[in-house]
N, C-alpha and C positions, 0 to 999 in steps of 0.2 A: 539444465543449470545454465545460468546466464552468467558468464564471467567477463567479457570483454564488450566495449562498444554498443552500439545500438542492437536490439534484439532483431528486429526485422525492418524491411523498407516501410511497410506500411504503418499507421499511427498505431502506437500500442498504449495499453492501459496499466497502469499500476494500481491494484485495487486495495484500498486502505480497510482495515479490519471493521470499522463502523458500517461499511456497506453489507458485509458477511452478517453482522449483527442483524440488521434490517431484515435480510433474507431469513435468517432463522426465526425472527419474530413475526414471519409471514407477510412482510410487505410485499406484495405482488409487483410492484414497480421494480424493486430491488431485485427481485427473483428475475424477471423479464430482462432487466438490463445485464445481470451477470450472464445470462443463456446469450444474449445478442453480442457480446464481447468476449465471449470463451476462448476463441480461437486467436484472439489478438491481445491477450492480457496475460499479468502474471502477479505474483504477490512477492514481497520482500520476506527474508527470513524473520524479520521483526513482526509482520503480521501473523507468520506462522506460529511464532511464540506467544502472540497476544492470544491468538486464537485457542492455543493450548492451555495457556493460563487460566483461560475462562471455563474450562470445561468442569462440570459438577458431579459427573456420574460417567458411568460406560456409556451409555447411549449417546450422550453428548460427544465423548472421545471418539466414539465410532464416525460420528458425523464431521468431526473436524479432521480426522483421518482420512476420509472420503476425500475431503477438499484439498489436503495436503498431498495426496496421491494424484489428483486430477490437475492441479495447478501447477505451472513452472514456478520454480523458486529461485529468486535473486539471492544468492548468499553473501553478496557484498564483496568489497574488496578494500585495499588501502585508499583507493582514491575516493570512495564512497564515505569510507570514515572520515578522511579528512576534509571532504566537503561537508559532511554532516556536522562537524565542529565549527566549521566556518559559520554555516548557516545559524548554529545554536548561538555563537558569539553575536552575529549581526541582528537577530531577530529575538533574541530570549528578553531582553529588556522592553521590547515593545509589546509582547503579548504572551510571555511565559510560555513558548514553544519548549517541550521537552526534548530530551536527548534522542529517544525513539522515534519521534515525530521528524526531528531533523534528519535522522538517518533515512527514514522513508521518503522525504522530501528530496534528499540528495540521490537517492536510489533512481526516482524519476527523472531527475535533471540528466545524471550522468547518461541513463539511457534514452533520452529524448522521449519520454512516456508522459502521457497525460496522468496526472494523480487524480484519482477517482476517491474523493473524501467528502463526508458531510460536514467537515468540521474547517469551514472557510475561516473561522475565527484564528486558528493557530496558523494556517497555511498562507494566509493572504497577503503578509509581508516578505515572504520568501521570493527574492530576486531571481527571476529564469524559470520559476517553477510554472508549468501550465497546470491549472486545477479545474476539475469538473466538479460540481458540489450539487448536480440535480441528475435525474435519470430521464 
């Protein structure tokens, strides 16, 4: 569990839900990327929830449970939530960034991590966020 400060001295990656979805759909680049950053990456509790929300059957659930067991999860804290609301206030009018994405961005910023997301449109205006949208 990640609760304070930066996770590691090396560059870390916060993986967004859409990267896992690409992996589930058989995108080999996404799969290779996830394997290559596995030891220095993590997910937000928001991503964990979005993955669980997307399950349609017991097989899907088992796949998501494997991910949740294997990946470190940042459970957030009041600083992340406060930063998420600040991001929402500053960016929502520009590009309709949602609350959950704002919390994901705040998590990456707080931890000094690179957010890996294929959704540049939503995150491009978040000040202080380092975004990677290609594998």
